[in-house]
C-alpha positions as CSV (number, residue, x, y, z in Angstrom):
1,M,104.8,30.4,-185.4
2,H,106.8,33.5,-186.3
3,V,110.6,33.4,-186.6
4,S,112.9,36.3,-186.5
5,V,116.5,36.0,-187.7
6,A,119.6,38.0,-186.5
7,Y,123.0,37.8,-188.1
8,S,125.1,39.2,-185.2
9,G,125.0,39.4,-181.4
10,R,124.2,43.1,-181.5
11,E,121.3,42.5,-183.9
12,C,120.0,39.7,-181.7
13,L,119.8,42.1,-178.7
14,D,118.0,44.7,-180.8
15,I,115.5,42.2,-182.1
16,V,114.8,40.7,-178.7
17,E,114.1,44.1,-177.3
18,E,111.5,44.7,-180.0
19,A,110.0,41.2,-180.6
20,D,110.0,39.7,-177.0
21,P,110.4,36.1,-178.3
22,D,109.2,33.0,-176.5
23,L,112.5,31.2,-177.2
24,I,116.0,32.0,-178.6
25,L,118.2,29.7,-180.7
26,L,121.7,31.2,-180.2
27,D,124.9,30.4,-182.0
28,I,128.0,30.7,-179.9
29,M,130.3,31.8,-182.8
30,M,129.0,35.2,-184.1
31,P,130.5,38.4,-185.3
32,E,130.9,41.5,-183.0
33,M,129.7,39.7,-179.9
34,D,129.7,35.9,-179.3
35,G,126.7,33.9,-178.0
36,I,128.1,33.6,-174.5
37,E,128.1,37.4,-174.0
38,V,124.7,37.8,-175.7
39,C,123.3,35.2,-173.3
40,Q,124.9,36.9,-170.3
41,R,123.4,40.3,-171.3
42,L,120.0,38.8,-171.8
43,K,120.1,37.0,-168.4
44,S,121.2,40.2,-166.6
45,N,118.2,42.1,-167.9
46,P,115.0,41.6,-165.8
47,A,112.9,42.1,-169.0
48,T,114.6,39.2,-170.8
49,E,116.0,36.9,-168.1
50,T,113.2,34.4,-168.3
51,I,113.4,33.8,-172.1
52,P,114.8,30.3,-172.6
53,I,118.0,30.1,-174.7
54,I,119.2,27.0,-176.6
55,F,122.8,27.2,-177.7
56,I,123.8,25.9,-181.1
57,T,127.5,25.2,-181.5
58,A,130.1,23.0,-183.1
59,K,131.8,22.6,-179.7
60,V,131.4,19.1,-178.3
61,S,133.6,19.3,-175.3
62,K,132.2,19.1,-171.8
63,E,133.9,22.4,-170.9
64,G,132.2,24.1,-173.9
65,K,128.8,22.9,-172.9
66,L,129.3,23.8,-169.3
67,E,130.3,27.3,-170.3
68,G,127.1,27.8,-172.2
69,L,124.9,26.4,-169.4
70,D,126.7,28.5,-166.8
71,A,125.9,31.6,-168.9
72,G,122.2,30.8,-168.5
73,A,121.2,28.5,-171.5
74,V,118.6,25.9,-170.9
75,D,119.8,23.4,-173.5
76,Y,122.6,22.7,-176.0
77,I,122.5,21.5,-179.6
78,T,125.6,20.5,-181.4
79,K,126.3,20.8,-185.1
80,P,125.5,19.3,-187.6
81,I,121.9,19.9,-186.5
82,D,119.3,17.1,-186.6
83,L,116.1,18.9,-187.5
84,D,113.8,16.4,-185.7
85,E,115.8,16.6,-182.5
86,T,116.0,20.4,-182.7
87,L,112.2,20.7,-183.1
88,A,111.6,18.3,-180.2
89,R,113.9,20.3,-177.9
90,I,112.2,23.6,-179.0
91,H,108.7,22.2,-178.3
92,T,109.9,20.9,-174.9
93,Q,111.2,24.3,-173.9
94,L,108.1,26.1,-175.2
95,R,105.9,23.7,-173.2
96,L,108.0,24.4,-170.1
97,Q,107.8,28.2,-170.7
98,E,104.0,27.9,-171.0
99,M,103.9,26.0,-167.7
100,F,106.2,28.7,-166.2
101,H,103.8,31.5,-167.2
102,E,100.8,29.5,-166.0
103,N,102.5,29.0,-162.7
104,I,103.1,32.8,-162.4
105,L,99.4,33.4,-163.1
106,L,98.4,30.8,-160.5
107,Q,100.7,32.4,-157.9
108,K,99.1,35.8,-158.6
109,R,95.6,34.4,-158.3
110,L,96.6,32.6,-155.1
111,G,98.1,35.9,-153.8
112,D,94.8,37.7,-154.6
113,A,92.9,34.9,-152.9
114,R,95.1,35.2,-149.8
115,K,94.6,38.9,-149.7
116,A,90.8,38.5,-150.0
117,A,90.9,35.9,-147.2
118,A,93.0,38.3,-145.0
119,V,90.6,41.1,-145.7
120,G,87.7,38.8,-144.8
121,A,89.4,37.7,-141.6
122,I,90.2,41.3,-140.6
123,T,86.7,42.5,-141.4
124,K,85.2,39.7,-139.4
125,G,87.5,40.4,-136.5
126,I,86.8,44.1,-136.6
127,T,83.0,43.5,-136.5
128,H,83.4,41.1,-133.6
129,N,85.7,43.4,-131.6
130,L,83.8,46.7,-132.3
131,N,80.5,45.0,-131.4
132,N,82.0,43.8,-128.1
133,L,83.4,47.2,-127.3
134,L,80.1,48.9,-128.2
135,G,78.4,46.4,-125.9
136,V,80.8,47.5,-123.1
137,V,80.0,51.2,-123.7
138,V,76.2,50.5,-123.8
139,G,76.5,48.4,-120.6
140,Y,78.3,51.1,-118.6
141,L,76.0,53.8,-119.9
142,D,73.1,51.8,-118.5
143,L,74.9,51.6,-115.2
144,L,75.4,55.4,-115.3
145,K,71.7,55.9,-115.8
146,N,70.9,53.7,-112.9
147,G,73.6,55.1,-110.6
148,H,73.6,58.8,-111.4
149,D,73.4,59.7,-107.7
150,S,76.7,57.9,-107.0
151,P,79.8,60.0,-107.9
152,D,82.2,57.1,-107.4
153,M,80.2,54.8,-109.7
154,I,80.0,57.6,-112.3
155,K,83.7,58.2,-112.2
156,R,84.5,54.5,-112.5
157,N,82.1,53.8,-115.3
158,V,83.1,56.9,-117.3
159,G,86.7,55.7,-117.0
160,L,85.8,52.2,-118.3
161,I,83.8,53.8,-121.2
162,D,86.8,56.0,-122.0
163,K,89.1,52.9,-122.2
164,A,86.6,51.1,-124.5
165,I,86.4,54.1,-126.8
166,T,90.2,54.4,-126.9
167,R,90.5,50.8,-128.0
168,M,88.0,51.4,-130.7
169,I,90.0,54.3,-131.9
170,N,93.1,52.2,-131.8
171,I,91.5,49.5,-134.0
172,I,90.6,52.1,-136.6
173,G,94.1,53.6,-136.4
174,Q,95.6,50.2,-136.9
175,L,93.6,49.7,-140.0
176,G,95.0,53.0,-141.3
177,T,98.4,51.6,-140.7
178,I,97.7,48.6,-142.9
179,A,96.2,50.7,-145.6
180,N,99.3,53.0,-145.7
181,N,102.0,50.5,-145.1
182,E,103.4,50.8,-148.6
183,R,103.7,54.5,-148.7
184,H,106.4,55.2,-146.2
185,E,109.1,57.7,-147.0
186,L,112.5,56.2,-146.0
187,A,115.6,57.9,-144.6
188,V,119.0,56.7,-143.4
189,I,118.8,56.6,-139.6
190,S,121.1,55.7,-136.7
191,V,119.9,52.4,-135.2
192,S,120.9,53.5,-131.7
193,D,118.9,56.7,-131.9
194,L,116.0,54.8,-133.4
195,I,116.0,52.3,-130.4
196,E,116.0,55.2,-127.9
197,S,113.2,57.1,-129.6
198,S,111.2,53.8,-129.9
199,I,111.4,53.1,-126.2
200,M,110.5,56.7,-125.4
201,R,107.5,56.6,-127.7
202,F,106.4,53.2,-126.2
203,K,106.5,54.7,-122.7
204,E,104.6,57.8,-123.7
205,E,102.0,56.1,-125.9
206,Y,101.1,53.3,-123.5
207,K,101.7,55.4,-120.4
208,I,104.2,52.9,-119.0
209,D,107.1,54.0,-116.9
210,T,109.4,51.0,-116.9
211,E,113.0,50.3,-117.7
212,V,113.9,48.5,-120.9
213,L,117.3,46.8,-120.4
214,I,119.4,47.4,-123.6
215,D,122.3,45.1,-124.5
216,S,123.8,46.4,-127.8
217,S,126.8,45.3,-129.7
218,L,126.1,47.8,-132.5
219,E,128.7,50.2,-133.7
220,A,127.9,53.9,-133.4
221,S,127.9,54.1,-137.2
222,T,125.2,51.3,-137.7
223,R,122.4,52.8,-139.8
224,I,119.3,51.5,-141.6
225,S,117.1,52.9,-144.3
226,A,113.7,53.2,-142.6
227,N,110.8,55.4,-141.7
228,A,111.4,56.5,-138.1
229,E,107.7,56.7,-137.1
230,T,106.8,53.3,-138.6
231,F,109.8,51.6,-137.0
232,E,109.0,53.2,-133.6
233,I,105.4,51.9,-133.9
234,I,106.6,48.4,-134.8
235,L,109.1,48.2,-132.0
236,G,106.6,49.7,-129.6
237,K,104.1,46.9,-130.4
238,L,106.8,44.3,-129.5
239,L,107.5,46.1,-126.3
240,I,103.9,46.4,-125.2
241,N,103.4,42.7,-126.1
242,A,106.3,41.9,-123.8
243,W,104.8,44.1,-121.0
244,E,101.4,42.5,-121.3
245,S,102.8,39.0,-121.3
246,Y,103.1,39.1,-117.5
247,H,100.2,38.1,-115.2
248,I,97.9,41.0,-114.5
249,D,98.9,41.0,-110.8
250,T,102.6,41.3,-111.6
251,P,104.0,44.6,-110.2
252,P,105.4,47.0,-112.8
253,N,108.9,46.8,-111.4
254,D,108.9,43.0,-111.8
255,R,107.9,43.1,-115.5
256,T,111.4,42.7,-117.0
257,I,111.8,43.7,-120.6
258,S,115.2,43.3,-122.3
259,L,116.3,44.4,-125.8
260,L,119.3,42.8,-127.5
261,A,120.6,44.6,-130.6
262,S,123.2,43.1,-132.9
263,V,124.2,42.7,-136.5
264,Q,124.0,39.2,-138.0
265,D,125.4,37.9,-141.3
266,K,122.5,36.1,-143.2
267,S,123.6,34.6,-146.5
268,G,126.3,37.2,-146.9
269,I,123.9,40.2,-146.1
270,D,124.4,42.2,-142.9
271,T,121.1,42.3,-141.1
272,L,120.0,44.2,-138.0
273,Q,118.6,41.9,-135.3
274,L,116.6,43.2,-132.4
275,K,115.4,40.7,-129.7
276,V,112.7,41.8,-127.3
277,A,112.6,39.3,-124.5
278,D,110.3,39.0,-121.4
279,K,109.9,36.6,-118.6
280,G,106.1,36.5,-118.7
281,E,103.6,33.6,-119.0
282,G,104.8,32.5,-122.5
283,I,102.8,31.6,-125.6
284,D,99.5,29.7,-125.2
285,S,100.0,26.4,-127.2
286,K,96.5,26.9,-128.6
287,V,97.5,30.1,-130.5
288,I,101.2,29.7,-131.1
289,D,100.7,28.7,-134.7
290,T,98.3,31.5,-135.5
291,L,99.5,34.3,-133.3
292,F,100.3,36.6,-136.3
293,E,96.8,36.2,-137.7
294,P,94.3,39.1,-137.2
295,F,92.7,39.2,-133.8
296,I,94.4,36.1,-132.5
297,T,95.4,37.0,-128.9
298,T,96.2,35.6,-125.5
299,K,94.5,38.6,-123.8
300,T,91.1,38.2,-122.3
301,S,90.0,41.8,-122.8
302,V,88.2,42.8,-126.0
303,G,89.6,45.1,-128.6
304,R,93.0,43.2,-128.7
305,G,94.8,41.1,-131.2
306,M,96.1,43.2,-134.1
307,G,99.4,44.4,-132.7
308,L,101.6,41.5,-133.9
309,T,99.6,41.2,-137.2
310,I,100.3,44.8,-138.1
311,A,103.9,44.7,-136.9
312,R,104.8,41.8,-139.1
313,H,102.7,42.9,-142.0
314,T,104.4,46.3,-142.0
315,I,108.0,45.1,-141.5
316,R,107.7,42.5,-144.2
317,N,106.7,45.3,-146.7
318,L,109.9,47.0,-145.7
319,K,111.9,43.7,-146.4
320,G,112.2,42.8,-142.8
321,D,110.5,40.1,-140.6
322,I,109.3,39.2,-137.1
323,H,109.0,35.8,-135.5
324,L,108.6,34.6,-131.9
325,K,110.2,31.8,-129.9
326,D,109.6,30.5,-126.4
327,N,112.5,31.1,-124.0
328,A,114.0,28.1,-122.3
329,D,113.2,29.3,-118.8
330,S,110.1,31.5,-119.1
331,G,108.6,34.1,-121.3
332,V,109.0,34.8,-125.0
333,T,111.5,36.5,-127.3
334,A,110.3,38.5,-130.3
335,I,113.0,38.7,-133.0
336,L,112.9,41.5,-135.5
337,T,115.3,41.4,-138.5
338,Y,115.9,44.2,-140.9
339,P,118.4,44.6,-143.7
340,L,121.2,47.1,-143.2
């Protein structure tokens, strides 16, 4: 065990910066800078905030001990020092610190394992969906070969092949979104403008001409730091999910989609909240707990099931979140939260 000694608060900070100690025994009464201030400075620095600090002092009052603990100390030793007790407390804190570092390492390994599992799930889902879509293309090509003398059949089958290929392209594009989700350039954007542009993009991209009912309590000055294109894609996925929640026979004019925009105070932080609500068929109880996993979907057609996965994955990397809840009467509400 190597021990470094400092004779003032200033010297202590300098040594800690160089030596990166496993534990600090800190006297409260020191020249230039007392132990309380030294402790506060160490705890305010991300590079040193996890180093355990044990205060040594002649103060025996409850207030004196609380002052040291409030500053960030993990323990308190009063003078005159009992050597055996001090060594016991040091060994205890060192063991706790070792456990802390082991826990961090385990969390990292667990995170890596989860990432590997997610990649495996996505890869499996991609293979399954692309194989299905390729099967669709091959099947309709065979029909074309057998029905080449029927213009109507050719037109219909070519249209279905085109749709299958478009879905394959969308899957590949969605994978690109996952790969690039951490490289977005952010800018300060008006939320009202962003909502309007997202709805416009949703209509153009999915070729849907429907009215989205907007109920906004936002002030004109409400802004967020975001990437406009990314945010439009995320909100578009929530809107298309609401659109597709209705039964396939539901007329377009009856597919109600509403968007409620507000600012909520969450733990003292102003947060944008966007609620996209529909009155469709609701969430299947079989998939409600896994709906955000790759390729989990309530749709019967192939090539579906990544929209919500990508939307949540991307928004979480931007410090936001998405979750779903069943409406009391019918349908589902997707709730997007994002820090202002």
